[in-house]
C-alpha positions in Angstrom: -82.7 -142.4 47.2 -82.8 -139.8 44.4 -86.3 -139.0 43.2 -86.8 -137.9 39.6 -88.7 -134.6 39.1 -90.5 -133.5 36.0 -89.3 -130.5 34.0 -90.7 -127.3 35.4 -94.4 -126.9 34.6 -94.5 -123.2 35.5 -93.9 -120.6 32.8 -90.2 -120.1 32.6 -88.0 -117.5 30.8 -85.7 -118.9 28.1 -82.3 -119.6 29.6 -83.6 -119.9 33.1 -83.5 -123.7 32.9 -79.9 -123.6 31.9 -79.1 -121.4 34.9 -80.9 -123.8 37.2 -78.8 -126.7 36.1 -75.7 -125.3 37.8 -76.8 -125.2 41.4 -78.1 -127.2 44.4 -81.3 -125.9 46.0 -82.8 -126.6 49.4 -86.6 -126.4 49.5 -89.6 -128.3 50.8 -92.4 -130.3 49.2 -95.5 -128.0 48.9 -99.1 -128.9 50.0 -99.8 -129.6 46.3 -97.1 -132.2 46.3 -94.7 -130.2 44.1 -91.2 -129.0 44.7 -91.1 -125.2 44.4 -87.9 -123.3 44.0 -87.8 -119.6 44.5 -85.5 -118.1 41.9 -84.6 -114.5 41.2 -86.6 -114.6 37.9 -89.6 -116.2 39.6 -90.9 -119.4 41.1 -90.2 -122.7 39.5 -92.4 -125.7 40.3 -91.7 -129.4 39.5 -93.8 -132.5 40.1 -92.5 -135.9 41.0 -92.2 -137.9 37.8 -93.3 -141.2 39.5 -96.2 -141.2 42.0 -94.5 -144.0 44.0 -91.7 -141.5 44.8 -94.0 -138.8 46.1 -92.9 -137.3 49.5 -95.3 -135.9 52.1 -95.9 -132.1 52.2 -93.3 -130.2 54.2 -90.5 -132.7 53.7 -87.2 -130.8 53.3 -85.4 -131.7 50.1 -82.3 -130.9 48.1 -82.8 -130.4 44.3 -80.1 -130.6 41.6 -79.6 -131.3 37.9 -78.3 -134.8 37.2 -77.8 -136.1 33.7 -80.9 -135.2 31.8 -83.2 -133.8 34.5 -83.8 -132.7 38.0 -83.7 -135.0 41.0 -84.2 -134.5 44.7 -83.4 -136.3 47.9 -84.5 -135.6 51.5 -82.1 -133.7 53.7 -82.1 -136.7 56.1 -81.0 -139.1 53.3 -78.3 -136.6 52.2 -77.0 -136.4 55.8 -77.0 -140.2 56.1 -75.1 -140.5 52.8 -72.6 -138.0 53.9 -72.1 -139.8 57.2 -71.5 -143.1 55.3 -69.1 -141.3 53.0 -67.1 -139.9 55.9 -67.1 -143.3 57.7 -65.7 -145.0 54.5 -63.1 -142.2 54.1 -61.9 -142.8 57.6 -61.7 -146.5 57.1 -59.8 -146.1 53.9 -57.4 -143.7 55.6 -56.8 -146.1 58.4 -56.2 -149.1 56.1 -53.8 -147.0 54.0 -51.8 -146.0 57.1 -51.7 -149.7 58.1 -50.4 -150.7 54.7 -47.8 -147.9 54.8 -46.6 -149.0 58.3 -46.4 -152.6 57.1 -44.6 -151.6 53.9 -42.2 -149.5 56.0 -41.6 -152.5 58.3 -40.9 -154.8 55.4 -38.5 -152.2 53.8 -36.6 -151.9 57.1 -36.4 -155.6 57.5 -35.3 -156.2 53.9 -32.7 -153.4 54.2 -31.4 -154.9 57.4 -31.1 -158.3 55.9 -29.4 -156.9 52.8 -26.9 -154.9 54.9 -26.1 -158.0 57.0 -25.6 -160.1 53.8 -23.4 -157.5 52.3 -21.5 -157.1 55.5 -21.0 -160.9 55.8 -20.2 -161.2 52.1 -17.6 -158.4 52.4 -16.0 -160.1 55.4 -16.0 -163.5 53.6 -14.4 -162.0 50.5 -11.7 -160.2 52.5 -10.8 -163.2 54.8 -8.6 -165.1 52.3 -6.5 -162.0 51.6 -6.2 -161.1 55.2 -5.2 -164.5 56.6 -2.9 -165.5 53.8 -5.1 -168.3 52.4 -4.8 -168.9 48.6 -7.3 -167.3 46.2 -9.4 -169.7 44.3 -7.4 -171.0 41.4 -4.0 -170.1 42.8 -1.8 -172.7 44.5 -0.5 -170.2 47.1 -1.1 -166.8 48.4 -0.1 -163.8 46.2 3.2 -162.2 46.9 3.3 -159.1 49.1 
């Protein structure tokens, strides 16, 4: 579950917030219940926007910018989400290969039937000429 963080409440250089928007940061919840990022321009602290979402101190979290603010999730939740994503990706790949095999089988079957029909049709259209039987609409066989 993504937890919403407040905007940084520590003094911040202009433009630093914009730079923070473009990365993902791993950190831990501090003893004060804040999320503290160590950045090259100095520390950045954020509180949880909703007290119900507060995590215990020491919990490892991943922080990133999403939409209009910062959010975080525990590393365990991120790992579980990644495992689910990989499981779904493997299911989708397996189903796609089954569909491809079924499509290939139907194509081969249809091609075989079409070839047999063409072959039978060709023999049927050649039979009257080969055996001397009259063509439709002609009283007798055509002259040699």
